[in-house]
N, C-alpha and C positions, 0 to 999 in steps of 0.2 A: 534636445541639442540646440547649439548654437550657428549663427548662419555658414559662419567661417568654415565649420565642418563640412558642410557640405563642398566649398571651393576644394578643401584638399582632399576629399574622398574623391571626385572626380577626378583633380591630378594624378593618385593614384590609382585608379582604376585606369585610365589614357595609358597610365606608363605599363600596367600589366599588359592591357591587352594590345599594345604594340609590341609586344614581346613576347607574347603567350602565342604554345602553339593551340470580295465583292468586288470583273473587273470597269468599276468606274470608281472616277477622284474621289478618293477618302478626305482629300485637306483642299481650302482654298487654293488658285491656282495663283492668288495674288499676294499670299501669306507672307509673312517677312519675321525676323527674329528680333527680338530688342535684347542685346547683350549687357544691357546698363543695370537690366532687372535680375535680380538676385534670387533665389530658390530659396524660400522661407521655411524652417519644419513644418512638419504636417500637424495641424491643428490634435489637439489632443482632447478625446470624447471618453466618457465614463460611461454612455446610455447607448454602447451600439447593442447590435443583436448577439446572442449569448448561443453557443453551442449548447448540448445537453449534459456538458461537463462543467459550463460555466464559464466558457473562454469565451473571450471575443472572436470572433469569425472575420472580419474585414482588417484589413493589415495584419494579420497574424502570419509567419512565416511558415507555422503548422498548420495551416487549411488552405492550401493551395487553390488556386481558380482557375477555370477552362472556360470558354465559348463552347458551348455545346447543342452539335446538331444530330439527330438519330437514323436520318433520312440514309440510305443505302443505296437508293435506286437513280435512273437516270432522270427520273421526275418527279416532280412534288406535287401533289394534289389528292384529294380526298379518295379513301378505296382502299381495296385490299394490302396497298402498298404502305400505308401509313405504319411507321414505326409500333409492333406492341408491345403491352409489357414485358413480354419473356426475350426480347430482342434489346430492351432496354437495359434488362436484369442484366444480361451477359455485357452490354458495356458500362453497366456501373460498377461492376464486378472489376474490370480491366481498369477503369481509374481510378478507384480506391486502392487496385495495387501500384499504381503508380503514385502515389501520394496525392491525390487530387480528392477533396473534400467542399467544396462549392464549383457547382454549376451555374451558368447564365442561358436562359432562354431567350425566345425572342415574339412570341406568341403564345394567347390563351387557347382562343377558341375555332382557330381553322382548322383543317387538313382532318376530317372525319372519319373512320373506319367504320362504315356502316355494317360490320358484324354485331358489335358492339354498342356504337353512337359516342363512342370517345373520339379524343384528339391524341393527337403524339403528346403534347403537353400534361396531358389526364393521366396517360401510361405513364409517361415517365416517375411522376408523381405517386403514382400507385408502384412501380419497380422499387422506387426508393424505399415504401411504406411495408413492403412485403420482404425485402433483404433487410430492414431493421426486426420486421416479426422474427424472421429467421433466424438472425443473430445479433445480439443486442450492443455488440461492439463498434456495428458495422453505422457509419458515421456518412452521411451527403445532405447538404443544405442548397438551396436554388435560391437565386436571384429569378424572378418570374417576370420576363419582360411582358411588356403590351404593346403590340403594334398600334401605331396610331398613323393616318394619315390626311390628307385631305380630299374635300369633296371632289368627285370624278377622278379620283388617280387611280389608276389602269385601266382606264378607259379611253375613247375617243374622245371624248368631249373635255372643254376650256378646264382644267383643275383650279379651283380656286382656293386659295392658301389660305384665308381668312375664316373660312368656312371647314367643318371637318365631315369627312367619310359619316354615315351614320352609323358602320361597322365599328366604328369605336368604341360604344354605348357596350355594346356586346362584351367588346374586348375588356372593358372596364368590369363588367357586371362578373364575366367569367374569371378575372383574377379576383376579385373578392369574394366569390363562392371556391376557388380551388385553395385560397389560404384561410378560409375559414378548417376547410375540409384536411388539410393538412399543415396547421399551423407549427407544428416542430421540425419540418421542411423546409416553407418559404420564409424566408427572413427579409428577403428584400422584393420591393413591386416597382421594375420599373417604365416609368411613362414612356413610350417611344423609344425607337432606335433610329440614329441622325435624321429627327422627324424634323427637327429646325434649321439645319445648315441649309444654304440657299441652293447649294448645288443638287441636294436632294430634289428629284422630279414632283416626289409626294408631300414637299413639305409644307408645315403648317407654321403658322405665325405663334410667338411663347405664348401667348394669352391663353390661345385651349390646351396646352400642355399645363400651365399654370393652373389652369382650373380644374383639372383632372388632378393634379397634385393635392392641390387644397382638397377636393372631395376625398380624394383617400387618407388625408390625414386626418379628415375630421371622421370619416367611417371608420377607421380603426379602434379607435378611441372607447367606441361605442363597446367592445368585449373584450373580457382580457387577454383573451386569448391570444388578438392579434395588434394589441398596443404595444410590443415592441419590434413590430415589423417596420422596416426603414422603408421609406419613399425617396425616389430619387427620378432624374431621366438621363438617357444614355445620348452624350452627344458629341458633336468633333468638337475639340481643342479652338478652333477657331470661335466659334460659338460664346461657349465658354470664357473665352480672351476679350466676349463684346466688340471683336473686330469679322464677325460675321454679318451680311446685310441685313438679315432678319433681326438682326440683335439694336437694330438704328430703329425699329420703328416705335414709334412714341417714346425718343429719346434713351429708349433702354429703360421703362418702366417696368415693362414684364418680364422681362428679362433680369432686372434684379430682384423683382419680386419672388419671381422661381426660386432665386439662388438662396433668395430667405428661407422659402418654402418646404426646399427640398432636406432630407436628414443628410445628404452627403453629395458632391459632385460627383458623377461619375464620365469621365474624361476620356475621349477615344483620340487617338494618335497613330500616324499609320506613314512611317520613314520610306517603306516599302515603294507606297505609290506617289509619295513624292518625288520618289527619283524621273517619276515621267509629270506632275501634275503639277508640281511649281516648279517654276521658272527657274528662282535662285538657287533653289537646291539639286533639281537637275545638273546645274553647272556644276556645286560644290561638289555632289558626289562623283564626278569624272575623274580619273587619275590627272593629276596637276604633273608640270613638264620636272618637279623635281622629285617626283616620285616613278616615275615611269621606266627607270633604269633597276627597277627593283625586282625582285622575284613576284610572280603571278599572287601569290599566299602574301605576301607582303604588301603586295599592292592593296589588296581584299582586307586585311586585318587593318588599314590605314582608313580605308573606305569606311570600314563598320566604325572607327574611331567617330568618324564625321558622322555619321548616323546616330550614333549613341549622342552625342552632343544637340544635333537637332533637334533629338525628340525631347529631350532635357529641357532646354529651350524651348520650344511648344508649351510644355507644361508649366516653367516659369510663367509665363507670358499671362495665361492664363489665371495660374494660380494670383498674380498682381491684380487682376479684376475683379477676380473671386477674394481677395481678402478687401479689396475698396468697397466692399457691400457686405461681407460678415466673414473676418477674419479668423473666426473658429468654425469657417465649414471646413471637414477636411475634405480631399481629394482621392480617389479612389481610381484605376484605368479600368473603363469598363470594356475596354477593348485595344488590343495592337498584337499584332502579327505579321508572319512572313510565308510568304508562299515558296513550294519550293521548284516549282516545274509550270512555263509558261513557254508557250511557242508564239507567243504574240507580244505585246508592250515589253513584257518585263524579262523576256527570254533573249537568246543571242540575236544581235543584231538589232534589240531594242535597249533596253539601259541596262539588261546580263544581271538583275539583280536577283532572280529567285533559283534559289539551290539549297540543299540542307545543309551545307557548311557556313553559309550566310543565315538560315534561320537560325542554326544553334548557338551562333556568335551573338546575335541580337536577343533572341532568348536568355543569353547567360549574362548579357550585359542588362538588361532589363528587371531581371530576379535578382538580380544582386540590389542595383539601385532601389527597388521597392523593399526589399528587405528591409534596409538600410532604412528610409525613407519612411517608414510603417504604411504603406499603400498596398491593397489586394491588386493582383495582376489578372487580369479575365484576359488569358492568353486565346487568341484565336488560331486555330481552333483543336476539339481533341479528333477528330476524325474527319479525312478528306470527305467530303460530299460531294457525289458525283453529278448531282441534278444542279448545280452551280454555272455559270458564266455561259458562253456560247454550247448550246446543245447539239453542234454542228464538230465540236473542238475538243477532243478527250483532254488534251494537255493545256485549256485554257487555265490560268494564274487563279481563278475564284475559286476552281476542284481541288485545289492543293495546296490547303493550308494548313490542315492537318498533322498530328504527331506519327497519325499510322493510317497508310492508305486503307484501298476500298478490300487490297487482296491480304491483308494482315502483316505487310511491311513496315517494321516501326524504323522511324526515320532516326538519322542521325541525334540530332537533339536528347533521344529518350532510349539511346541503343542499351544501356546500363538496366532497363527495364527489362528485356526480353526473356530474362533469364528466370527473372519472376512471375511472367506470365507464363511460361509454359511449366514450370514448377509445381503452379496452382491451375493446370489443368484446365485453362481460361480458352474460352471460344468466343467466335463472332459469326454467326451466322456458318456459311463451308470453310469458314479458317479455323482449325482444330489445333494448327501449330504457329505461331508468329516467328517472325525473320527479322532479323536486320537488314535493311535496305543496304545495297551493294555487298551483300556477302557478308558484311560487317568489314569490309576492306576500309579503310581510310584512304590510302593512297589511289584505290578504283574509282572511290568516291570524287577525289579533288582533280583526277584527271576528268570530271565532267565540271568543271565550277570555273567559270568566268569570271576576269574583274571587269569592272567597270569600263567603257569607251575611256580613250585618252581625252584628255581635253586638249584644246587644241595648242599648239604651241608657235606663238607668235614673237618671231625674232624681229630685229631693227631693222626698215626702210634698206633697202640695198641702191646706191644709186644705178641708175641704168639698169634696171633689172626690169624684167619680164616673167613674172610670177605665173607660173602654169597651175601653180597648187598652192596655196598657203593656207586658211580658214578653208576655202572652197575654190571650185576650180576657177578658169579666168572666165571672164562674160561670154555667155552665151557654148562655152564648152560643155562636152559630158564626157563621160566614160563607158566604152562601150568592150565585149570581147568579139574576136574579128575569127577570121576561116569557122569552121562548124560552130555556129555557135553553142552547142553542149560542150565546146571542146577549154571554153574560158568564159567566167564570167567577172567583171569589172564592175565597182560601185564606189562614190566616195561618201563616206559618213560624215557626221555633223560635228566632229571633232578634227577634219582636214585630212582623214587618211584614205587613200584611194588603195581598195584590195583587191588584189586579182587573184582567182581562184580556179585551180584547173585540177582535172580528174586525170592525174600521169600515165593511167592504163588507155585512156584514149589518147592524150599527147604524144604518146610511144609510137602509135601508128601515123597520127595523123596531122601531130603538131596544133600548135594553139597560140593564141597572140589576144593581145590587149592595150588599149590604146586611149590616147584623151584628143577632144580636138573639136572642131564644128564642121558638119556637114557641106560637102561643098564651100567651103571659103579654107583661104590658107592665111597666114602669116607671115610679113616680111619680118627676118630677125635676122639681117643683115650685119649690123652694128654690133651682134654678141659673139664670144669668144667661148663660151664656158658653159658647160649645165652643172647646176648644184643640188643634190635629193639626199633624202636620208631614208634609207632601208633594211627591210629585217623581215623573217620570213621561217620559213620551215620547208619551203622545197629545198633537196638535195642533189638534183640533178642541173646540168647546165643549162642556163638560158640566155637569152641575149637580150640588152637594155639600150635604149637611143630613141631616136628622134628618125620621121617619113618626113620625105619632102617629094613633091610631083612632077620633078624633072625625072625625066625619060620614062613618064609612064606611071612613076611612085617608086624612090629608090629609099631601103631601110638603110640606118649608120646605127652602125651597134657597137658596144664591147659586150666582153663576153664574160658572163659572171657563175661563181662556183667551178672555174676551169685553170684560173689565172691571178692575175692583182685584183681581182672585185670579188668577193668573199661573201656569201649571205648567211647572216646570222640572227638568233633568236632574241634579238634586242637592235634596237636603231643605231646605224653607222650613217656618220656624214660622210659622203663623197662630193667632191668637186673634179671636175675633169673638164678637162681642154677638148673645144671641138674637133680640133684636128685631130684625136685619138681615137675618135669614130671611123669605124670602115668607109669607105667611099669616099672619105671626106670631100676628097678634090674634086667632086664632081657634084659635089651638094649644091646646090642653088639654096640660098638661104632664103630669099625673098618669097618662094612659096614652099613654107613649111604645113602642110597640112595636118601633121601630128607631131605638136613639141614633145610629148613623152610618149614611147610605146614601151613594152616587154612581149618577148616573144620565145617561141621556141622551132624551129622550122622542120615540119617534115622527118626526114628520114635520118636527120641530124637530131634530134630529141635524144635526150637523156632520160627520159622520164621511166620509172620504173617503181615508183614508190608505189605500197599497195593501198594508198588510204589518198583522199583529198590535200592539195598541198596549197597553200597559200602565200603572199607577197604583197608586205605592205610599202609604201613610198607615200612619204609628208614631203613638204617645204621641198618642192619644187620649181627649181627658177633657172632662168637663161641669164649670164652676167655678161657684162661687157668687159 
């Protein structure tokens, strides 16, 4: 395929997308994208691992790949909870029914069930073997992960990154043993999982990975049963782009030697995490001013196009470095994925990236790309794993990357598979019937989906302006809720939007209020004649908006919303109000303004009757001369 065809594909894909209806950082925080580099066609190879029917497995759209963890419990440790052969046979039948034929695992020897002395990985391989013996047509192949970490990792001792954990030798030895025992199933051995990237606390220098890869390449040739196994290492795109700090050791000699030594590059990319950890993309992820009047769905769809372009750019930059070393080296996506639940960094109030709609959008985009490009996509991951992430937070994002949750709810991405799973009578533990998440109702799902936060809208400076809130509140000021603290909450996000939230059920009895200001301080605003602001929200009741002075012990100056000239809508509307239009202005002492912006609903005048939490959002608040 010519280079230009990828440009055409990208443009076509974006056009369709626009109009179609682990919590640790996974990328470098100083990552950047080089738009001058063009993605080259995938390297064509003829000696790749083959299925039992003689087809190449990697890069074959008929052999869908996925990352797989078998754990169904809230802890991952040796003992009775280690996934059994029977449990993993259940999983293999489910995944096979969903069209998946290639799995990626992460360790070889850990987590032993004392009943049989077997690890979860051994039980997986045995489960696949038994299913093949029961049905000659059954196919499932494995990319066997070998866990590698540095000396003193997971201890209180200083980690020594250029020396390795003695347990690594056991991981390698077990990989060889399992590959020899299951040569028709193990098709790839991957040395290390994000084991070189500098942000991984357990990382090792590339020389350690290189030595193990070279050892495995020599070992596999000693037995005809293992000669066709491919050897790789799975790591972050920044490592393979030569941008990671560890890649510079020895002027990248070891990294370049590793690129030559592996049979293919297993590359990881996580735009999901970049919305938080990559400063450049976290800004790009936000809804720009030009899109802020679009519908929520349109805002999300446009943001997901940016996600796609960001991801392809990372792959492209990595490929450019890889090709400078070995242009015949193919690239496959060893890991990328999307969480569907988060009550911390990636949920509401965070980057607002985690949900099922975005997961499907990302999956569809990347599956289309990899099918066209000729790469395998090991999407992360098959099933939610409740042992991951914060043990005290069941809604931590790392627990919710799967296509199926622990209760048997199949997420939006795979709603079309539910009927097949149930028609086949498949089960998973206590789950006897699989169900579509959200009851299979897209409208219900979409009601839970949030767009990215808005990017700051920066207007040209105005002469004679006191900016109460632009990209942030004026120096020293804070936002606060008042009266009964439970009645209202106020805060300013990093897009420069003041949000006021109130419970109408409480407000209807007690009233509520919020404002901005500096405790025990006032501002002299005598020279100003107007207030300007942009406002939107879902509050259906009348409320007051204005400012407060300390004259006569504290005086509020209001205009009334939702009952006259000023109406709240679900899009930002800009108002410029003469100060003389605010109530009690004739007695206002503008030399002692203690709160230059307030919102409230006063006690018995409160119109609050809505059954749910109401919010009001305001931005670009200024006083003008």
